[in-house]
C-alpha positions, 0 to 999 in steps of 0.5 A: 076356692068355693066361697070367693070363686064358686066357679072353681068348686065344680072342677075341684070336686070332679078332680077329687072324685076321680082321685078317689073313685074306681076305675083309676082312683084309690078305690081301684088301687085297694081293689087290685090288692086282691088280684093275683098279679098287677102291674106295680107302677099302675097299682102304685099310681092308682093306690097312692098316686091318684090322691097326690094327683088330686092334691097337686091338681086341686091346689092349682085349680083352687089357685085359679091357675092351669091345673094340668102342668101339676098332674105329673108332679102328683103322679111322681110324688104318689109313686115315690111315696108308695115306694117309700112305704114299701121300703119302710114296711120291710126295713123300718121298725114298727115304732117309727112306722106307726104300724106293724111292719111286714104287712105287705108280705104278710098279706101278699100285697104288691111291693117295690121292695119285694119286686126290686129288692131293697137296693133296687127299691131305694134306687127307684125311689131316688129316681122318682124323686128326681122325676118329681123335682124336674116336673115342678112347673115354673112358678114363684116358689119352685126352688123352695118346693124342690128344697122341700121335696129333697128334705121330705125324701130324706125323711121318708127314706133316711140315709141311715136306713139305706146304710143299714139295709143297702150299704152299696147304694149311693143315694142320688138325692141325699 
């Protein structure tokens, strides 16, 4: 975007800076981990959601199309990703995680799995994926993007994991 269309670079950098910086970006989300009580959705939207918003909005800006319609997709994806991370922190083995399990509880971090239980967190994840899918703006490739979203949701919270830790949950997107 910067070489062919230098006029797009300023908005791109601004979007990225907003996604990273305080008071609403990932820096804020990390800082909230030190607070005794935080609103879980706000924490997740700041911690991970801000980066996903930056990714979806920057993609639209780089393509020279309206960026705002892509914001909601980033918000839903970011929150869903954080919920999946919370679920996996409790229910997955360290090898598949690529990091030690149980770190959220060990460090007292806000967690969907702790607040909603594993069954509730899995149901919430599926709901967020549905919202993300519905928020994809009309564009060429939207059907493929929805398919990719469903595939990735199965990778993030596998059906096998759900059967093992929350057998009563019927997966919406699986």
